[in-house]
Biopython code that builds the backbone (N, CA, C, O; Angstrom):
import numpy as np
from Bio.PDB.StructureBuilder import StructureBuilder

atoms = [
    (1, "MET", "N", (16.870, -13.315, 125.422)),
    (1, "MET", "CA", (16.214, -14.599, 125.576)),
    (1, "MET", "C", (14.786, -14.550, 125.020)),
    (1, "MET", "O", (14.315, -15.539, 124.458)),
    (2, "GLU", "N", (14.101, -13.435, 125.165)),
    (2, "GLU", "CA", (12.734, -13.304, 124.701)),
    (2, "GLU", "C", (12.642, -13.418, 123.181)),
    (2, "GLU", "O", (11.678, -13.980, 122.660)),
    (3, "LEU", "N", (13.629, -12.894, 122.472)),
    (3, "LEU", "CA", (13.643, -12.961, 121.008)),
    (3, "LEU", "C", (13.722, -14.410, 120.532)),
    (3, "LEU", "O", (13.053, -14.790, 119.572)),
    (4, "LYS", "N", (14.528, -15.201, 121.196)),
    (4, "LYS", "CA", (14.661, -16.604, 120.821)),
    (4, "LYS", "C", (13.340, -17.345, 121.041)),
    (4, "LYS", "O", (12.968, -18.200, 120.237)),
    (5, "THR", "N", (12.642, -17.026, 122.110)),
    (5, "THR", "CA", (11.356, -17.651, 122.402)),
    (5, "THR", "C", (10.351, -17.328, 121.297)),
    (5, "THR", "O", (9.596, -18.197, 120.859)),
    (6, "LYS", "N", (10.350, -16.068, 120.850)),
    (6, "LYS", "CA", (9.440, -15.669, 119.772)),
    (6, "LYS", "C", (9.760, -16.427, 118.484)),
    (6, "LYS", "O", (8.856, -16.848, 117.762)),
    (7, "GLU", "N", (11.044, -16.595, 118.204)),
    (7, "GLU", "CA", (11.443, -17.336, 117.004)),
    (7, "GLU", "C", (10.988, -18.785, 117.074)),
    (7, "GLU", "O", (10.511, -19.342, 116.085)),
    (8, "VAL", "N", (11.136, -19.394, 118.246)),
    (8, "VAL", "CA", (10.724, -20.787, 118.434)),
    (8, "VAL", "C", (9.213, -20.905, 118.277)),
    (8, "VAL", "O", (8.728, -21.833, 117.629)),
    (9, "LEU", "N", (8.467, -19.976, 118.864)),
    (9, "LEU", "CA", (7.011, -20.016, 118.758)),
    (9, "LEU", "C", (6.554, -19.821, 117.314)),
    (9, "LEU", "O", (5.601, -20.464, 116.872)),
    (10, "LYS", "N", (7.223, -18.946, 116.583)),
    (10, "LYS", "CA", (6.891, -18.743, 115.173)),
    (10, "LYS", "C", (7.162, -20.016, 114.377)),
    (10, "LYS", "O", (6.355, -20.421, 113.540)),
    (11, "ARG", "N", (8.284, -20.628, 114.642)),
    (11, "ARG", "CA", (8.650, -21.870, 113.944)),
    (11, "ARG", "C", (7.639, -22.982, 114.252)),
    (11, "ARG", "O", (7.256, -23.742, 113.363)),
    (12, "LEU", "N", (7.209, -23.071, 115.524)),
    (12, "LEU", "CA", (6.204, -24.062, 115.904)),
    (12, "LEU", "C", (4.893, -23.826, 115.160)),
    (12, "LEU", "O", (4.252, -24.775, 114.709)),
    (13, "GLY", "N", (4.502, -22.579, 115.034)),
    (13, "GLY", "CA", (3.292, -22.239, 114.287)),
    (13, "GLY", "C", (3.408, -22.653, 112.828)),
    (13, "GLY", "O", (2.466, -23.189, 112.245)),
    (14, "ASP", "N", (4.576, -22.397, 112.246)),
    (14, "ASP", "CA", (4.812, -22.795, 110.853)),
    (14, "ASP", "C", (4.723, -24.312, 110.694)),
    (14, "ASP", "O", (4.135, -24.809, 109.734)),
    (15, "LEU", "N", (5.307, -25.036, 111.633)),
    (15, "LEU", "CA", (5.282, -26.500, 111.569)),
    (15, "LEU", "C", (3.859, -27.042, 111.746)),
    (15, "LEU", "O", (3.467, -27.991, 111.066)),
    (16, "GLU", "N", (3.088, -26.443, 112.657)),
    (16, "GLU", "CA", (1.696, -26.856, 112.844)),
    (16, "GLU", "C", (0.899, -26.678, 111.552)),
    (16, "GLU", "O", (0.130, -27.557, 111.162)),
    (17, "ARG", "N", (1.089, -25.548, 110.902)),
    (17, "ARG", "CA", (0.395, -25.251, 109.650)),
    (17, "ARG", "C", (0.800, -26.252, 108.569)),
    (17, "ARG", "O", (-0.047, -26.748, 107.826)),
    (18, "GLU", "N", (2.076, -26.540, 108.489)),
    (18, "GLU", "CA", (2.561, -27.494, 107.492)),
    (18, "GLU", "C", (1.996, -28.894, 107.735)),
    (18, "GLU", "O", (1.645, -29.596, 106.787)),
    (19, "ILE", "N", (1.906, -29.296, 108.999)),
    (19, "ILE", "CA", (1.333, -30.607, 109.340)),
    (19, "ILE", "C", (-0.136, -30.656, 108.919)),
    (19, "ILE", "O", (-0.595, -31.672, 108.397)),
    (20, "GLU", "N", (-0.871, -29.578, 109.140)),
    (20, "GLU", "CA", (-2.280, -29.540, 108.722)),
    (20, "GLU", "C", (-2.407, -29.668, 107.209)),
    (20, "GLU", "O", (-3.301, -30.361, 106.722)),
    (21, "TYR", "N", (-1.526, -29.012, 106.459)),
    (21, "TYR", "CA", (-1.550, -29.131, 105.000)),
    (21, "TYR", "C", (-1.276, -30.573, 104.566)),
    (21, "TYR", "O", (-1.929, -31.089, 103.660)),
    (22, "ILE", "N", (-0.322, -31.208, 105.210)),
    (22, "ILE", "CA", (0.015, -32.597, 104.874)),
    (22, "ILE", "C", (-1.159, -33.516, 105.183)),
    (22, "ILE", "O", (-1.480, -34.401, 104.389)),
    (23, "LYS", "N", (-1.805, -33.312, 106.338)),
    (23, "LYS", "CA", (-2.984, -34.114, 106.697)),
    (23, "LYS", "C", (-4.072, -33.966, 105.642)),
    (23, "LYS", "O", (-4.661, -34.954, 105.203)),
    (24, "ARG", "N", (-4.333, -32.733, 105.239)),
    (24, "ARG", "CA", (-5.373, -32.474, 104.236)),
    (24, "ARG", "C", (-5.037, -33.158, 102.915)),
    (24, "ARG", "O", (-5.908, -33.755, 102.283)),
    (25, "ASP", "N", (-3.786, -33.071, 102.502)),
    (25, "ASP", "CA", (-3.369, -33.708, 101.251)),
    (25, "ASP", "C", (-3.505, -35.218, 101.325)),
    (25, "ASP", "O", (-3.944, -35.846, 100.363)),
    (26, "LEU", "N", (-3.135, -35.808, 102.452)),
    (26, "LEU", "CA", (-3.247, -37.260, 102.622)),
    (26, "LEU", "C", (-4.702, -37.703, 102.605)),
    (26, "LEU", "O", (-5.029, -38.716, 101.987)),
    (27, "LEU", "N", (-5.576, -36.966, 103.269)),
    (27, "LEU", "CA", (-6.997, -37.306, 103.254)),
    (27, "LEU", "C", (-7.560, -37.221, 101.839)),
    (27, "LEU", "O", (-8.388, -38.044, 101.450)),
    (28, "HIS", "N", (-7.121, -36.245, 101.082)),
    (28, "HIS", "CA", (-7.576, -36.088, 99.698)),
    (28, "HIS", "C", (-7.136, -37.282, 98.852)),
    (28, "HIS", "O", (-7.914, -37.779, 98.039)),
    (29, "VAL", "N", (-5.912, -37.741, 99.031)),
    (29, "VAL", "CA", (-5.397, -38.889, 98.283)),
    (29, "VAL", "C", (-6.173, -40.151, 98.644)),
    (29, "VAL", "O", (-6.517, -40.939, 97.763)),
    (30, "VAL", "N", (-6.452, -40.349, 99.933)),
    (30, "VAL", "CA", (-7.186, -41.530, 100.380)),
    (30, "VAL", "C", (-8.591, -41.523, 99.800)),
    (30, "VAL", "O", (-9.084, -42.567, 99.373)),
    (31, "GLU", "N", (-9.245, -40.366, 99.775)),
    (31, "GLU", "CA", (-10.592, -40.273, 99.218)),
    (31, "GLU", "C", (-10.593, -40.587, 97.733)),
    (31, "GLU", "O", (-11.507, -41.252, 97.246)),
    (32, "GLN", "N", (-9.594, -40.128, 97.010)),
    (32, "GLN", "CA", (-9.521, -40.397, 95.573)),
    (32, "GLN", "C", (-9.300, -41.875, 95.300)),
    (32, "GLN", "O", (-9.864, -42.414, 94.348)),
    (33, "SER", "N", (-8.491, -42.540, 96.117)),
    (33, "SER", "CA", (-8.174, -43.938, 95.867)),
    (33, "SER", "C", (-9.368, -44.839, 96.157)),
    (33, "SER", "O", (-9.429, -45.952, 95.635)),
    (34, "ARG", "N", (-10.313, -44.396, 96.969)),
    (34, "ARG", "CA", (-11.485, -45.197, 97.299)),
    (34, "ARG", "C", (-12.507, -45.214, 96.176)),
    (34, "ARG", "O", (-13.233, -46.196, 96.023)),
    (35, "SER", "N", (-12.578, -44.160, 95.395)),
    (35, "SER", "CA", (-13.586, -44.106, 94.341)),
    (35, "SER", "C", (-13.113, -44.877, 93.113)),
    (35, "SER", "O", (-11.950, -44.801, 92.716)),
    (36, "LYS", "N", (-14.044, -45.619, 92.527)),
    (36, "LYS", "CA", (-13.733, -46.387, 91.331)),
    (36, "LYS", "C", (-14.197, -45.615, 90.106)),
    (36, "LYS", "O", (-15.257, -44.989, 90.114)),
    (37, "THR", "N", (-13.406, -45.668, 89.078)),
    (37, "THR", "CA", (-13.746, -44.990, 87.845)),
    (37, "THR", "C", (-14.636, -45.888, 87.004)),
    (37, "THR", "O", (-14.356, -47.074, 86.826)),
    (38, "SER", "N", (-15.688, -45.320, 86.500)),
    (38, "SER", "CA", (-16.593, -46.072, 85.637)),
    (38, "SER", "C", (-16.376, -45.640, 84.199)),
    (38, "SER", "O", (-16.315, -44.447, 83.902)),
    (39, "LEU", "N", (-16.263, -46.596, 83.326)),
    (39, "LEU", "CA", (-16.116, -46.301, 81.906)),
    (39, "LEU", "C", (-17.444, -46.425, 81.177)),
    (39, "LEU", "O", (-17.482, -46.347, 79.949)),
    (40, "PHE", "N", (-18.528, -46.617, 81.907)),
    (40, "PHE", "CA", (-19.846, -46.769, 81.314)),
    (40, "PHE", "C", (-20.198, -45.528, 80.513)),
    (40, "PHE", "O", (-20.167, -44.411, 81.030)),
    (41, "GLY", "N", (-20.528, -45.732, 79.258)),
    (41, "GLY", "CA", (-20.924, -44.628, 78.393)),
    (41, "GLY", "C", (-19.767, -43.890, 77.753)),
    (41, "GLY", "O", (-19.997, -42.903, 77.055)),
    (42, "CYS", "N", (-18.539, -44.321, 77.958)),
    (42, "CYS", "CA", (-17.381, -43.631, 77.385)),
    (42, "CYS", "C", (-17.172, -43.966, 75.913)),
    (42, "CYS", "O", (-16.602, -43.170, 75.167)),
    (43, "VAL", "N", (-17.630, -45.134, 75.497)),
    (43, "VAL", "CA", (-17.447, -45.555, 74.114)),
    (43, "VAL", "C", (-18.815, -45.556, 73.449)),
    (43, "VAL", "O", (-19.743, -46.221, 73.911)),
    (44, "ARG", "N", (-18.930, -44.808, 72.366)),
    (44, "ARG", "CA", (-20.208, -44.738, 71.658)),
    (44, "ARG", "C", (-20.306, -45.850, 70.635)),
    (44, "ARG", "O", (-19.376, -46.091, 69.865)),
    (45, "GLY", "N", (-21.425, -46.512, 70.637)),
    (45, "GLY", "CA", (-21.734, -47.514, 69.617)),
    (45, "GLY", "C", (-20.771, -48.684, 69.598)),
    (45, "GLY", "O", (-19.569, -48.519, 69.805)),
    (46, "GLY", "N", (-21.295, -49.837, 69.356)),
    (46, "GLY", "CA", (-20.464, -51.025, 69.198)),
    (46, "GLY", "C", (-19.890, -51.530, 70.505)),
    (46, "GLY", "O", (-20.067, -50.933, 71.566)),
    (47, "GLU", "N", (-19.207, -52.631, 70.392)),
    (47, "GLU", "CA", (-18.598, -53.248, 71.558)),
    (47, "GLU", "C", (-17.101, -52.945, 71.582)),
    (47, "GLU", "O", (-16.490, -52.667, 70.550)),
    (48, "VAL", "N", (-16.543, -53.005, 72.748)),
    (48, "VAL", "CA", (-15.108, -52.805, 72.911)),
    (48, "VAL", "C", (-14.452, -54.171, 72.748)),
    (48, "VAL", "O", (-14.712, -55.093, 73.522)),
    (49, "THR", "N", (-13.608, -54.289, 71.744)),
    (49, "THR", "CA", (-12.954, -55.569, 71.471)),
    (49, "THR", "C", (-11.660, -55.674, 72.267)),
    (49, "THR", "O", (-11.123, -54.681, 72.758)),
    (50, "GLU", "N", (-11.184, -56.890, 72.378)),
    (50, "GLU", "CA", (-9.909, -57.127, 73.070)),
    (50, "GLU", "C", (-8.777, -56.405, 72.344)),
    (50, "GLU", "O", (-7.845, -55.901, 72.971)),
    (51, "GLU", "N", (-8.868, -56.363, 71.031)),
    (51, "GLU", "CA", (-7.851, -55.674, 70.211)),
    (51, "GLU", "C", (-7.817, -54.180, 70.543)),
    (51, "GLU", "O", (-6.741, -53.593, 70.651)),
    (52, "ALA", "N", (-8.983, -53.570, 70.704)),
    (52, "ALA", "CA", (-9.054, -52.147, 71.032)),
    (52, "ALA", "C", (-8.467, -51.886, 72.427)),
    (52, "ALA", "O", (-7.807, -50.872, 72.654)),
    (53, "VAL", "N", (-8.716, -52.805, 73.340)),
    (53, "VAL", "CA", (-8.169, -52.662, 74.695)),
    (53, "VAL", "C", (-6.645, -52.740, 74.660)),
    (53, "VAL", "O", (-5.969, -51.929, 75.293)),
    (54, "GLU", "N", (-6.108, -53.697, 73.935)),
    (54, "GLU", "CA", (-4.654, -53.846, 73.846)),
    (54, "GLU", "C", (-4.017, -52.624, 73.189)),
    (54, "GLU", "O", (-2.958, -52.167, 73.620)),
    (55, "GLU", "N", (-4.660, -52.095, 72.147)),
    (55, "GLU", "CA", (-4.141, -50.907, 71.471)),
    (55, "GLU", "C", (-4.139, -49.705, 72.422)),
    (55, "GLU", "O", (-3.193, -48.918, 72.432)),
    (56, "ALA", "N", (-5.190, -49.570, 73.210)),
    (56, "ALA", "CA", (-5.265, -48.469, 74.172)),
    (56, "ALA", "C", (-4.188, -48.614, 75.240)),
    (56, "ALA", "O", (-3.587, -47.624, 75.658)),
    (57, "LYS", "N", (-3.942, -49.846, 75.682)),
    (57, "LYS", "CA", (-2.889, -50.070, 76.678)),
    (57, "LYS", "C", (-1.532, -49.650, 76.135)),
    (57, "LYS", "O", (-0.742, -49.023, 76.840)),
    (58, "LYS", "N", (-1.261, -49.997, 74.873)),
    (58, "LYS", "CA", (0.020, -49.633, 74.268)),
    (58, "LYS", "C", (0.183, -48.119, 74.200)),
    (58, "LYS", "O", (1.277, -47.596, 74.412)),
    (59, "GLU", "N", (-0.912, -47.416, 73.903)),
    (59, "GLU", "CA", (-0.838, -45.956, 73.814)),
    (59, "GLU", "C", (-0.655, -45.322, 75.198)),
    (59, "GLU", "O", (0.075, -44.343, 75.350)),
    (60, "LEU", "N", (-1.323, -45.889, 76.196)),
    (60, "LEU", "CA", (-1.240, -45.329, 77.544)),
    (60, "LEU", "C", (0.072, -45.656, 78.239)),
    (60, "LEU", "O", (0.668, -44.799, 78.893)),
    (61, "PHE", "N", (0.518, -46.893, 78.097)),
    (61, "PHE", "CA", (1.700, -47.372, 78.813)),
    (61, "PHE", "C", (2.838, -47.608, 77.828)),
    (61, "PHE", "O", (3.203, -48.745, 77.528)),
    (62, "ARG", "N", (3.387, -46.505, 77.336)),
    (62, "ARG", "CA", (4.481, -46.606, 76.380)),
    (62, "ARG", "C", (5.719, -47.180, 77.032)),
    (62, "ARG", "O", (5.862, -47.178, 78.255)),
    (63, "GLU", "N", (6.599, -47.665, 76.197)),
    (63, "GLU", "CA", (7.895, -48.153, 76.674)),
    (63, "GLU", "C", (8.720, -46.980, 77.181)),
    (63, "GLU", "O", (8.501, -45.843, 76.763)),
    (64, "LEU", "N", (9.655, -47.240, 78.067)),
    (64, "LEU", "CA", (10.483, -46.179, 78.641)),
    (64, "LEU", "C", (11.384, -45.533, 77.598)),
    (64, "LEU", "O", (11.792, -44.383, 77.766)),
    (65, "GLU", "N", (11.698, -46.247, 76.533)),
    (65, "GLU", "CA", (12.550, -45.651, 75.501)),
    (65, "GLU", "C", (11.885, -44.466, 74.819)),
    (65, "GLU", "O", (12.574, -43.589, 74.297)),
    (66, "ASP", "N", (10.540, -44.425, 74.815)),
    (66, "ASP", "CA", (9.823, -43.333, 74.181)),
    (66, "ASP", "C", (9.904, -42.034, 74.969)),
    (66, "ASP", "O", (9.627, -40.961, 74.432)),
    (67, "MET", "N", (10.277, -42.125, 76.218)),
    (67, "MET", "CA", (10.276, -40.930, 77.070)),
    (67, "MET", "C", (11.538, -40.160, 76.965)),
    (67, "MET", "O", (11.688, -39.129, 77.621)),
]
sb = StructureBuilder()
sb.init_structure("model")
sb.init_model(0)
sb.init_chain("A")
sb.init_seg("    ")
for serial, (resi, resn, name, xyz) in enumerate(atoms, 1):
    if name == "N":
        sb.init_residue(resn, " ", resi, " ")
    sb.init_atom(name, np.array(xyz, "f"), 0.0, 1.0, " ", f" {name:<3s}", serial, name[0])
structure = sb.get_structure()
C-alpha cells in the first residue's frame, strides 16, 4: 500500500509542476497580446503608399494553395 501512495504523490507533484508551466505560458501570452507593435521608423525615406501596403499584405497572407 505504501508504494501506491508514493506513486500517487509523485504523480501529484508532476501535475502541480505541469500546471505551473501552463500558468506561466498563459501569462506570457497575455502579456504579449497587450503590447502593440509600432512600425515607426521601419520604413526609411518617403511615404508608405496604399499600393505598398496591399503588396505587403499579399506577401504576408498568401493564398492556401501556395502552402
